[in-house]
N, C-alpha and C positions, 0 to 999 in steps of 0.2 A: 069482557073487552077483548081478549085472547081472541074467541070465534069469532067476533068483529072483524079486527084487525087480517084475520086469515081469510072471511070471506071478500074483504077488500081484496088483499093479497090476490085471492083466486081470480077474483073479477079481473082485475089488472092483467093479469095472463092471459084469460080468456081474448079480452080485448086486443093486445098484443097479436096471439097467436092468429085472429081475424083478420086484423091487418095485414100480418105479413101475408094470409091466403091471398085477401085482394088484391094487394099488389104485385104479388107472383102472377095472379091470374091476368093483372093487367097486364103484366111484362109479355107474357105469352101472347096475349091478343092483340098486341102494338108490333112486336117482330114479324118480322116479314123476310121468308129465305128468299134466297136468290138462286137463279140458276147457278150451278158448279158449287155450290154451297154442301161441304162435307157434314154427314150426319153420323156421330159416334155414337153406338150402342152398349152400355150395358146390360146383354142379356143375361137372363138367369134360368140357364139350360146344363145347372147341374154341374156334376165334377169337369167333366168336358170346359165349360164356359171358365170355371174356377182355373183348371190349368192353365189356359190360355191366358188368363189374368197376370196368374202368377208371374209367369216371363217374358210378358210384356211391359214395357212403359205406358205409364199413367199421365195425368193431368194432376196434380195434386194428389188427393187420396180419391178420384176417378179413376178408374180401370174400363178398356173397351172389349169388347168379345165380337164388336160388329160394326161394319161402316156401310156408308151409299151414299150417292150421288144425287143433290137435288135437281129437278129439270123441273119445266112448265111443257104443260100438253093441251093444247085447246083450252088454254087458260087456267087450268087445274095444275098444284102440284103433286108431283109423284117423286119417287125414289125408287134410283138403278140400283138395284143390288145385285148379290148370287147370296141365294140362300135356300134352303129345302133341294128343289129339283135342281135348280140351275137359275141365270138371270132375269131378271124380271122386272118388270113394271108394279111400282106398290103404289096405291094411293096414299099421302102423306098421313091422314088421319090414322088409318090402317098402321102405319110404322110406326110413330107416336103410342099408340095402346098398345103395341106389344110386349113391353115390358114399362110396366110402372112402380114407383114405390109407395108405403103406405099411406102416403098423403095422396096417390091418384096421378102424380106427376110422372109425366114419359122421362126417362130414363136416358135422354140423350143429352149432346152436347153437338155447338154446331161448330165445326169451322170453315173459315172464308180464305180465300188465295188473298194472298197481298197487291195491289195495285199493278205492282211491274210484272205478273203474273195471269192475268185475266185473259189475254190474249188465248190462253191456250185453252179455257172451260171448252166454248162451242166446238172445237175438234174432237175434245175430249168426251163430252157427252154424246156427239156424233157416233163416234168410236163405240161408246159403251151400248148407244141401242143397236147398232148392229151386232151387237153380239146378244141379244133376246134368245132364249131357249136354249142356248150353251149350258149344258150340264153342270151341275156344281162338283169341283175338285176336291171330292174326299180325301181324295190321296194327301193333299197339297203340296204336289211336285208342280215346280213351274213347267210352263211348254209342252204341258200335255194334250192339248183340246179342252182343258175344262177351267174354271175359275171356282176359286175361295174368293170372298168376299173382297180381301182387301188387294188379292191378286186382279181382279176386275180393275181396281183403280189404279193399280201399279200400271197395267200396259196400257189403260186410255190414256193418262197423261205422258207415259214414254211414245206411246203411238204421235201424240198431239206436240211432242216437243221434239219432232222430225227424228224419231227412233234412236233418242238418246233419252238417259236416264233424269228424271226430272226424280221422282222419289227414288229410294235405294234398297235394294234387297240385302239381308244381310243370311248368317250363317241360322238356319231354324236350331232351335234347340225343345228337347222335351224331357228333359230332365229339371227332377226339383234342386233349385239353385240354394238348399240349405242340405241338401243329404248328396248331388249330384249321381244322384241314381234317375234312373226313366219313373215318373208318376204311374202309378198304377191307372189311371184313366187313361193314360196313351198307352200303355203296356196293352189293355182291354181293348181298346177304339181299333189299332192295329191288326191286331190279333185277328179279329172277327173279318176284317178287310184282307185276311191271309197274305198280309206283307210283312216288310221289315219296318221299322221307326225311320223315316228319313233323317236323322239326327245330322245336322252338318251344313246339310243341303242348302241352297241358297231360297229366301223367301220372305215375305213382308208380314205386318200385320197392322190392326188400326191403331194399336198406340204410339208405334214409329212414325204412320204417317201423321198422327196427332200433334207429333212433337217437332215435326219438319220445320225448319226456318224459314219455309216460302208460304207458312201461313200462319193465320191468327184464332185462336179462340176467341169468338165474337160474343156468345150466347149458352146459355144452360136451362133446357127446360126443367129441370129441379136443383 
């Protein structure tokens, strides 16, 4: 009898898992991105991504190390982002599959501006598209002619908002909040660049934008 009970229990669990997978798949297929949606991505790039996520806010237990902005081009959805060599347009499918969890789900959450602020979307996208080809800001320094991911988003909406802050910058830290010491990953990173760690200089990050009161998190792909 015990083996029969276990078989029934295992079968019920398998049905629940399949139902959850079906519901998740259906939700992803029915969700439609809009131009100006923010895509917050949890990248697994090793110690650096972990260091970024350790000192930046998240949404619940989700933390982000990258951000892009959705836009439509010739009827197709792309993501404007600064990654690798710099600012670029990436097809949505490629962006979503860049990092998935063990169930194969994209590790991406979507934010959308509240209705009062949607007038900023078009000029922000126009500005962002004009930056394509701008090099990636590996030094994380503001206004140096380069862009890291959230810096591009900050500047796009700063421009759209009449050269006034929309999102905000904060003093950046590269120190472990538990020890107060610089994290080894950052020490090695800036040592390779041959520069000092820009501790305390103004900057922004995907987590701070995700927690902005001007937008809502409306969907999760995982």
